[in-house]
Every structure is written in structure tokens, then in C-alpha cells.
PyMOL Python script that loads the backbone (N, CA, C, O; Angstrom):
from pymol import cmd

cmd.read_pdbstr("""\
ATOM      1  N   UNK A   1      28.446  86.516 187.221  1.00  0.00           N
ATOM      2  CA  UNK A   1      27.268  85.801 186.851  1.00  0.00           C
ATOM      3  C   UNK A   1      26.165  87.628 186.530  1.00  0.00           C
ATOM      4  O   UNK A   1      26.113  88.835 186.766  1.00  0.00           O
ATOM      5  N   UNK A   2      25.465  86.357 185.782  1.00  0.00           N
ATOM      6  CA  UNK A   2      24.645  87.821 185.182  1.00  0.00           C
ATOM      7  C   UNK A   2      22.746  86.596 185.240  1.00  0.00           C
ATOM      8  O   UNK A   2      22.511  85.388 185.278  1.00  0.00           O
ATOM      9  N   UNK A   3      21.880  87.895 185.212  1.00  0.00           N
ATOM     10  CA  UNK A   3      20.072  87.737 185.228  1.00  0.00           C
ATOM     11  C   UNK A   3      19.336  87.168 183.597  1.00  0.00           C
ATOM     12  O   UNK A   3      18.870  88.188 183.090  1.00  0.00           O
ATOM     13  N   UNK A   4      19.117  86.115 182.775  1.00  0.00           N
ATOM     14  CA  UNK A   4      19.299  86.325 182.016  1.00  0.00           C
ATOM     15  C   UNK A   4      17.195  87.479 182.207  1.00  0.00           C
ATOM     16  O   UNK A   4      16.900  87.997 183.284  1.00  0.00           O
ATOM     17  N   UNK A   5      16.607  87.528 181.456  1.00  0.00           N
ATOM     18  CA  UNK A   5      15.486  88.772 181.040  1.00  0.00           C
ATOM     19  C   UNK A   5      15.421  88.291 179.822  1.00  0.00           C
ATOM     20  O   UNK A   5      16.462  87.871 179.316  1.00  0.00           O
ATOM     21  N   UNK A   6      14.110  88.244 179.040  1.00  0.00           N
ATOM     22  CA  UNK A   6      13.389  88.866 177.396  1.00  0.00           C
ATOM     23  C   UNK A   6      12.997  89.582 177.563  1.00  0.00           C
ATOM     24  O   UNK A   6      12.138  89.886 178.390  1.00  0.00           O
ATOM     25  N   UNK A   7      13.542  90.145 176.763  1.00  0.00           N
ATOM     26  CA  UNK A   7      13.876  91.790 175.703  1.00  0.00           C
ATOM     27  C   UNK A   7      12.567  91.988 175.148  1.00  0.00           C
ATOM     28  O   UNK A   7      12.405  91.025 174.399  1.00  0.00           O
ATOM     29  N   UNK A   8      11.526  92.731 175.110  1.00  0.00           N
ATOM     30  CA  UNK A   8      10.113  92.446 174.315  1.00  0.00           C
ATOM     31  C   UNK A   8      10.356  93.504 173.668  1.00  0.00           C
ATOM     32  O   UNK A   8       9.302  94.053 173.348  1.00  0.00           O
ATOM     33  N   UNK A   9      11.670  94.292 173.169  1.00  0.00           N
ATOM     34  CA  UNK A   9      11.871  95.580 171.509  1.00  0.00           C
ATOM     35  C   UNK A   9      12.416  94.446 171.031  1.00  0.00           C
ATOM     36  O   UNK A   9      11.717  93.890 170.184  1.00  0.00           O
ATOM     37  N   UNK A  10      13.326  93.977 171.267  1.00  0.00           N
ATOM     38  CA  UNK A  10      14.208  93.023 170.434  1.00  0.00           C
ATOM     39  C   UNK A  10      13.952  91.800 170.055  1.00  0.00           C
ATOM     40  O   UNK A  10      14.090  91.232 168.971  1.00  0.00           O
ATOM     41  N   UNK A  11      13.425  91.340 171.437  1.00  0.00           N
ATOM     42  CA  UNK A  11      12.743  90.213 170.880  1.00  0.00           C
ATOM     43  C   UNK A  11      13.526  89.702 171.488  1.00  0.00           C
ATOM     44  O   UNK A  11      13.152  90.243 172.528  1.00  0.00           O
ATOM     45  N   UNK A  12      14.572  88.931 171.899  1.00  0.00           N
ATOM     46  CA  UNK A  12      15.620  88.214 172.102  1.00  0.00           C
ATOM     47  C   UNK A  12      15.504  87.814 174.164  1.00  0.00           C
ATOM     48  O   UNK A  12      14.491  87.944 174.850  1.00  0.00           O
ATOM     49  N   UNK A  13      16.773  87.381 174.602  1.00  0.00           N
ATOM     50  CA  UNK A  13      17.344  87.061 175.516  1.00  0.00           C
ATOM     51  C   UNK A  13      18.036  87.513 176.009  1.00  0.00           C
ATOM     52  O   UNK A  13      18.956  87.421 175.197  1.00  0.00           O
ATOM     53  N   UNK A  14      18.513  88.134 177.003  1.00  0.00           N
ATOM     54  CA  UNK A  14      19.807  88.791 176.932  1.00  0.00           C
ATOM     55  C   UNK A  14      20.079  89.590 178.442  1.00  0.00           C
ATOM     56  O   UNK A  14      19.380  90.367 179.093  1.00  0.00           O
ATOM     57  N   UNK A  15      21.374  89.036 178.652  1.00  0.00           N
ATOM     58  CA  UNK A  15      21.853  88.554 179.819  1.00  0.00           C
ATOM     59  C   UNK A  15      22.313  90.195 180.825  1.00  0.00           C
ATOM     60  O   UNK A  15      22.856  91.106 180.200  1.00  0.00           O
ATOM     61  N   UNK A  16      22.060  90.339 182.115  1.00  0.00           N
ATOM     62  CA  UNK A  16      22.212  91.614 182.545  1.00  0.00           C
ATOM     63  C   UNK A  16      23.115  91.537 184.003  1.00  0.00           C
ATOM     64  O   UNK A  16      22.976  90.942 185.072  1.00  0.00           O
ATOM     65  N   UNK A  17      23.720  92.106 183.654  1.00  0.00           N
ATOM     66  CA  UNK A  17      24.869  92.309 185.172  1.00  0.00           C
ATOM     67  C   UNK A  17      24.174  92.635 186.423  1.00  0.00           C
ATOM     68  O   UNK A  17      23.205  93.384 186.549  1.00  0.00           O
ATOM     69  N   UNK A  18      25.049  91.706 187.703  1.00  0.00           N
ATOM     70  CA  UNK A  18      23.940  91.509 188.687  1.00  0.00           C
ATOM     71  C   UNK A  18      24.314  92.477 188.992  1.00  0.00           C
ATOM     72  O   UNK A  18      23.510  92.709 189.895  1.00  0.00           O
ATOM     73  N   UNK A  19      25.317  93.793 188.947  1.00  0.00           N
ATOM     74  CA  UNK A  19      25.145  94.920 190.147  1.00  0.00           C
ATOM     75  C   UNK A  19      23.926  95.685 189.210  1.00  0.00           C
ATOM     76  O   UNK A  19      23.239  96.505 189.819  1.00  0.00           O
ATOM     77  N   UNK A  20      23.733  95.538 188.280  1.00  0.00           N
ATOM     78  CA  UNK A  20      22.494  96.381 187.469  1.00  0.00           C
ATOM     79  C   UNK A  20      21.154  94.991 187.913  1.00  0.00           C
ATOM     80  O   UNK A  20      20.657  94.415 186.945  1.00  0.00           O
ATOM     81  N   UNK A  21      20.796  94.670 188.996  1.00  0.00           N
ATOM     82  CA  UNK A  21      19.606  94.345 189.105  1.00  0.00           C
ATOM     83  C   UNK A  21      19.107  93.882 190.544  1.00  0.00           C
ATOM     84  O   UNK A  21      19.689  93.171 191.363  1.00  0.00           O
ATOM     85  N   UNK A  22      17.407  94.713 190.633  1.00  0.00           N
ATOM     86  CA  UNK A  22      17.205  94.984 192.057  1.00  0.00           C
ATOM     87  C   UNK A  22      15.640  93.947 191.893  1.00  0.00           C
ATOM     88  O   UNK A  22      14.785  93.630 191.066  1.00  0.00           O
ATOM     89  N   UNK A  23      15.950  93.784 193.013  1.00  0.00           N
ATOM     90  CA  UNK A  23      13.911  92.368 193.754  1.00  0.00           C
ATOM     91  C   UNK A  23      12.724  93.903 194.172  1.00  0.00           C
ATOM     92  O   UNK A  23      12.880  94.937 194.822  1.00  0.00           O
ATOM     93  N   UNK A  24      11.827  93.433 193.558  1.00  0.00           N
ATOM     94  CA  UNK A  24      10.590  94.375 193.532  1.00  0.00           C
ATOM     95  C   UNK A  24       9.912  93.097 193.855  1.00  0.00           C
ATOM     96  O   UNK A  24      10.273  91.951 193.588  1.00  0.00           O
ATOM     97  N   UNK A  25       8.607  93.619 194.634  1.00  0.00           N
ATOM     98  CA  UNK A  25       6.845  93.892 194.629  1.00  0.00           C
ATOM     99  C   UNK A  25       6.680  94.583 193.833  1.00  0.00           C
ATOM    100  O   UNK A  25       7.111  95.676 193.467  1.00  0.00           O
ATOM    101  N   UNK A  26       5.514  93.392 193.334  1.00  0.00           N
ATOM    102  CA  UNK A  26       3.974  94.210 193.183  1.00  0.00           C
ATOM    103  C   UNK A  26       2.837  94.171 193.910  1.00  0.00           C
ATOM    104  O   UNK A  26       2.014  93.256 193.915  1.00  0.00           O
ATOM    105  N   UNK A  27       2.809  95.049 194.446  1.00  0.00           N
ATOM    106  CA  UNK A  27       1.201  94.823 195.186  1.00  0.00           C
ATOM    107  C   UNK A  27      -0.075  94.767 194.511  1.00  0.00           C
ATOM    108  O   UNK A  27      -0.526  95.868 194.825  1.00  0.00           O
ATOM    109  N   UNK A  28      -0.996  94.197 193.764  1.00  0.00           N
ATOM    110  CA  UNK A  28      -2.293  95.135 193.730  1.00  0.00           C
ATOM    111  C   UNK A  28      -3.402  93.941 194.248  1.00  0.00           C
ATOM    112  O   UNK A  28      -3.119  92.869 194.783  1.00  0.00           O
ATOM    113  N   UNK A  29      -4.645  94.433 193.942  1.00  0.00           N
ATOM    114  CA  UNK A  29      -5.614  93.759 194.409  1.00  0.00           C
ATOM    115  C   UNK A  29      -6.067  92.547 194.163  1.00  0.00           C
ATOM    116  O   UNK A  29      -7.165  92.129 194.531  1.00  0.00           O
ATOM    117  N   UNK A  30      -5.274  91.957 193.557  1.00  0.00           N
ATOM    118  CA  UNK A  30      -4.856  89.858 194.261  1.00  0.00           C
ATOM    119  C   UNK A  30      -3.627  89.632 194.713  1.00  0.00           C
ATOM    120  O   UNK A  30      -2.993  88.607 194.466  1.00  0.00           O
ATOM    121  N   UNK A  31      -3.226  90.570 195.396  1.00  0.00           N
ATOM    122  CA  UNK A  31      -2.149  90.147 195.869  1.00  0.00           C
ATOM    123  C   UNK A  31      -1.078  90.549 195.741  1.00  0.00           C
ATOM    124  O   UNK A  31      -1.065  91.763 195.536  1.00  0.00           O
ATOM    125  N   UNK A  32      -0.104  90.076 195.766  1.00  0.00           N
ATOM    126  CA  UNK A  32       1.941  90.534 195.484  1.00  0.00           C
ATOM    127  C   UNK A  32       2.142  89.066 194.528  1.00  0.00           C
ATOM    128  O   UNK A  32       1.613  87.959 194.418  1.00  0.00           O
ATOM    129  N   UNK A  33       3.511  90.030 193.806  1.00  0.00           N
ATOM    130  CA  UNK A  33       3.625  89.265 192.914  1.00  0.00           C
ATOM    131  C   UNK A  33       5.481  89.987 192.913  1.00  0.00           C
ATOM    132  O   UNK A  33       5.876  91.153 192.937  1.00  0.00           O
ATOM    133  N   UNK A  34       6.192  88.740 192.876  1.00  0.00           N
ATOM    134  CA  UNK A  34       7.622  88.871 193.501  1.00  0.00           C
ATOM    135  C   UNK A  34       8.252  89.059 191.714  1.00  0.00           C
ATOM    136  O   UNK A  34       7.634  88.575 190.766  1.00  0.00           O
ATOM    137  N   UNK A  35       9.668  89.908 191.546  1.00  0.00           N
ATOM    138  CA  UNK A  35      10.122  89.938 190.836  1.00  0.00           C
ATOM    139  C   UNK A  35      11.480  90.943 190.954  1.00  0.00           C
ATOM    140  O   UNK A  35      11.587  91.814 191.817  1.00  0.00           O
ATOM    141  N   UNK A  36      12.272  90.718 190.145  1.00  0.00           N
ATOM    142  CA  UNK A  36      14.082  91.491 189.684  1.00  0.00           C
ATOM    143  C   UNK A  36      13.036  92.186 188.284  1.00  0.00           C
ATOM    144  O   UNK A  36      11.966  92.066 187.686  1.00  0.00           O
ATOM    145  N   UNK A  37      14.511  93.079 188.377  1.00  0.00           N
ATOM    146  CA  UNK A  37      13.988  94.132 187.736  1.00  0.00           C
ATOM    147  C   UNK A  37      15.638  94.325 186.974  1.00  0.00           C
ATOM    148  O   UNK A  37      16.526  93.845 187.679  1.00  0.00           O
ATOM    149  N   UNK A  38      16.066  94.886 185.799  1.00  0.00           N
ATOM    150  CA  UNK A  38      17.624  94.479 185.011  1.00  0.00           C
ATOM    151  C   UNK A  38      17.159  95.741 184.614  1.00  0.00           C
ATOM    152  O   UNK A  38      15.945  95.904 184.491  1.00  0.00           O
ATOM    153  N   UNK A  39      18.407  97.203 184.267  1.00  0.00           N
ATOM    154  CA  UNK A  39      18.818  97.406 183.537  1.00  0.00           C
ATOM    155  C   UNK A  39      18.966  97.415 182.447  1.00  0.00           C
ATOM    156  O   UNK A  39      19.930  96.649 182.444  1.00  0.00           O
ATOM    157  N   UNK A  40      18.771  97.729 181.079  1.00  0.00           N
ATOM    158  CA  UNK A  40      19.664  97.077 180.198  1.00  0.00           C
ATOM    159  C   UNK A  40      20.882  98.496 179.569  1.00  0.00           C
ATOM    160  O   UNK A  40      20.505  99.660 179.436  1.00  0.00           O
ATOM    161  N   UNK A  41      21.884  98.160 179.359  1.00  0.00           N
ATOM    162  CA  UNK A  41      23.143  98.923 178.486  1.00  0.00           C
ATOM    163  C   UNK A  41      22.474 100.055 178.117  1.00  0.00           C
ATOM    164  O   UNK A  41      22.994 101.043 178.635  1.00  0.00           O
ATOM    165  N   UNK A  42      21.568 100.302 177.459  1.00  0.00           N
ATOM    166  CA  UNK A  42      20.279 101.756 176.726  1.00  0.00           C
ATOM    167  C   UNK A  42      20.135 102.487 177.391  1.00  0.00           C
ATOM    168  O   UNK A  42      20.268 103.689 177.161  1.00  0.00           O
ATOM    169  N   UNK A  43      19.730 101.845 178.710  1.00  0.00           N
ATOM    170  CA  UNK A  43      19.042 102.758 180.208  1.00  0.00           C
ATOM    171  C   UNK A  43      17.679 102.084 179.937  1.00  0.00           C
ATOM    172  O   UNK A  43      16.747 102.757 180.378  1.00  0.00           O
ATOM    173  N   UNK A  44      17.184 100.526 179.113  1.00  0.00           N
ATOM    174  CA  UNK A  44      16.191 100.835 179.755  1.00  0.00           C
ATOM    175  C   UNK A  44      15.480  99.794 180.852  1.00  0.00           C
ATOM    176  O   UNK A  44      16.339  98.958 181.132  1.00  0.00           O
ATOM    177  N   UNK A  45      13.934  99.451 181.764  1.00  0.00           N
ATOM    178  CA  UNK A  45      14.264  98.612 182.848  1.00  0.00           C
ATOM    179  C   UNK A  45      13.461  97.005 181.931  1.00  0.00           C
ATOM    180  O   UNK A  45      12.627  96.955 181.027  1.00  0.00           O
ATOM    181  N   UNK A  46      14.095  96.045 182.588  1.00  0.00           N
ATOM    182  CA  UNK A  46      13.216  95.360 182.053  1.00  0.00           C
ATOM    183  C   UNK A  46      12.998  94.371 182.729  1.00  0.00           C
ATOM    184  O   UNK A  46      14.016  94.015 183.324  1.00  0.00           O
ATOM    185  N   UNK A  47      11.572  93.352 183.040  1.00  0.00           N
ATOM    186  CA  UNK A  47      11.388  92.902 184.444  1.00  0.00           C
ATOM    187  C   UNK A  47      11.162  91.410 184.342  1.00  0.00           C
ATOM    188  O   UNK A  47      10.837  90.917 183.261  1.00  0.00           O
ATOM    189  N   UNK A  48      11.310  90.725 185.353  1.00  0.00           N
ATOM    190  CA  UNK A  48      11.076  88.739 185.501  1.00  0.00           C
ATOM    191  C   UNK A  48      10.990  88.579 186.603  1.00  0.00           C
ATOM    192  O   UNK A  48      11.818  88.842 187.475  1.00  0.00           O
ATOM    193  N   UNK A  49       9.587  87.957 186.729  1.00  0.00           N
ATOM    194  CA  UNK A  49       8.741  87.481 187.071  1.00  0.00           C
ATOM    195  C   UNK A  49       9.245  85.967 187.995  1.00  0.00           C
ATOM    196  O   UNK A  49       9.527  84.892 187.465  1.00  0.00           O
ATOM    197  N   UNK A  50       9.252  86.226 189.283  1.00  0.00           N
ATOM    198  CA  UNK A  50       9.672  85.095 190.270  1.00  0.00           C
ATOM    199  C   UNK A  50       8.645  85.000 190.909  1.00  0.00           C
ATOM    200  O   UNK A  50       7.541  85.542 190.864  1.00  0.00           O
ATOM    201  N   UNK A  51       9.655  83.401 192.205  1.00  0.00           N
ATOM    202  CA  UNK A  51       8.502  82.775 192.479  1.00  0.00           C
ATOM    203  C   UNK A  51       8.298  83.189 193.880  1.00  0.00           C
ATOM    204  O   UNK A  51       7.846  84.307 193.636  1.00  0.00           O
ATOM    205  N   UNK A  52       8.298  83.135 194.821  1.00  0.00           N
ATOM    206  CA  UNK A  52       8.292  84.049 196.562  1.00  0.00           C
ATOM    207  C   UNK A  52       9.693  83.612 197.076  1.00  0.00           C
ATOM    208  O   UNK A  52      10.553  84.342 197.569  1.00  0.00           O
ATOM    209  N   UNK A  53       9.771  81.712 196.772  1.00  0.00           N
ATOM    210  CA  UNK A  53      11.394  81.605 197.379  1.00  0.00           C
ATOM    211  C   UNK A  53      12.276  82.283 196.635  1.00  0.00           C
ATOM    212  O   UNK A  53      12.922  83.262 197.009  1.00  0.00           O
ATOM    213  N   UNK A  54      12.325  81.472 194.980  1.00  0.00           N
ATOM    214  CA  UNK A  54      13.782  82.803 195.100  1.00  0.00           C
ATOM    215  C   UNK A  54      14.076  84.121 194.828  1.00  0.00           C
ATOM    216  O   UNK A  54      15.194  84.605 194.647  1.00  0.00           O
ATOM    217  N   UNK A  55      12.396  84.987 194.800  1.00  0.00           N
ATOM    218  CA  UNK A  55      13.010  86.271 194.995  1.00  0.00           C
ATOM    219  C   UNK A  55      13.318  86.751 196.503  1.00  0.00           C
ATOM    220  O   UNK A  55      14.030  87.738 196.684  1.00  0.00           O
ATOM    221  N   UNK A  56      12.765  86.031 197.586  1.00  0.00           N
ATOM    222  CA  UNK A  56      13.296  85.433 199.071  1.00  0.00           C
ATOM    223  C   UNK A  56      15.389  84.562 199.065  1.00  0.00           C
ATOM    224  O   UNK A  56      15.238  83.777 200.001  1.00  0.00           O
ATOM    225  N   UNK A  57      16.227  84.446 198.806  1.00  0.00           N
ATOM    226  CA  UNK A  57      16.579  84.373 199.279  1.00  0.00           C
ATOM    227  C   UNK A  57      17.712  84.343 198.075  1.00  0.00           C
ATOM    228  O   UNK A  57      18.743  83.672 198.121  1.00  0.00           O
ATOM    229  N   UNK A  58      17.312  85.207 196.990  1.00  0.00           N
ATOM    230  CA  UNK A  58      18.213  86.286 195.842  1.00  0.00           C
ATOM    231  C   UNK A  58      18.599  87.362 197.405  1.00  0.00           C
ATOM    232  O   UNK A  58      18.015  87.693 198.437  1.00  0.00           O
ATOM    233  N   UNK A  59      20.072  87.612 196.678  1.00  0.00           N
ATOM    234  CA  UNK A  59      20.645  88.800 196.977  1.00  0.00           C
ATOM    235  C   UNK A  59      20.516  90.276 196.442  1.00  0.00           C
ATOM    236  O   UNK A  59      21.029  91.301 196.890  1.00  0.00           O
ATOM    237  N   UNK A  60      19.795  90.120 195.502  1.00  0.00           N
ATOM    238  CA  UNK A  60      20.486  91.453 195.405  1.00  0.00           C
ATOM    239  C   UNK A  60      18.947  93.042 196.127  1.00  0.00           C
ATOM    240  O   UNK A  60      17.737  93.252 196.207  1.00  0.00           O
ATOM    241  N   UNK A  61      19.608  93.336 196.276  1.00  0.00           N
ATOM    242  CA  UNK A  61      18.727  95.318 196.567  1.00  0.00           C
ATOM    243  C   UNK A  61      17.647  95.119 196.683  1.00  0.00           C
ATOM    244  O   UNK A  61      17.193  94.511 195.714  1.00  0.00           O
ATOM    245  N   UNK A  62      16.550  95.464 197.862  1.00  0.00           N
ATOM    246  CA  UNK A  62      15.193  95.774 197.119  1.00  0.00           C
ATOM    247  C   UNK A  62      15.263  96.656 196.853  1.00  0.00           C
ATOM    248  O   UNK A  62      16.212  97.281 197.326  1.00  0.00           O
ATOM    249  N   UNK A  63      14.581  97.180 196.164  1.00  0.00           N
ATOM    250  CA  UNK A  63      14.148  98.191 194.882  1.00  0.00           C
ATOM    251  C   UNK A  63      13.335  99.142 196.213  1.00  0.00           C
ATOM    252  O   UNK A  63      12.907  98.578 197.221  1.00  0.00           O
ATOM    253  N   UNK A  64      13.221 100.731 195.979  1.00  0.00           N
ATOM    254  CA  UNK A  64      13.130 101.383 197.559  1.00  0.00           C
ATOM    255  C   UNK A  64      11.483 101.796 195.987  1.00  0.00           C
ATOM    256  O   UNK A  64      10.514 102.497 196.278  1.00  0.00           O
TER     257      UNK A  64
END
""", "prot")
cmd.dss("prot")
cmd.show_as("cartoon", "prot")
cmd.util.cbc("prot")
cmd.orient("prot")
């Protein structure tokens, strides 16, 4: 299985293997946003924002 991210550098959609994806919370003054962070083959991080429901039901480990 893989997660689809948009790679801004290459301007394409890429598939990142589930083993290289973690879920993250972004806290700011307006509240909390939820997302997944994936690691590309060349070592760059890609971020995909998702709903709280999708974030909670995912089986990815939470980033520290």
C-alpha cells in the first residue's frame, strides 16, 4: 500500500510507501491541523493535510 503526496519540487504526484509515512499534528494560534508526512527516495519530506477523522483512523505511527 502507498500514500499519494504532491511533490512541489517536481510538480507531480508521487506514491510513498506506508513504512515511510508518519502522522503529525500542526498546532498554531488558530487551532490544530492534521497531516501525514512521507519521506521520498531522495530524503525529502512531503506533507499531506487530512481531516481529523482520517488522521485518527490511520494506522501510521505518530511523529515525536
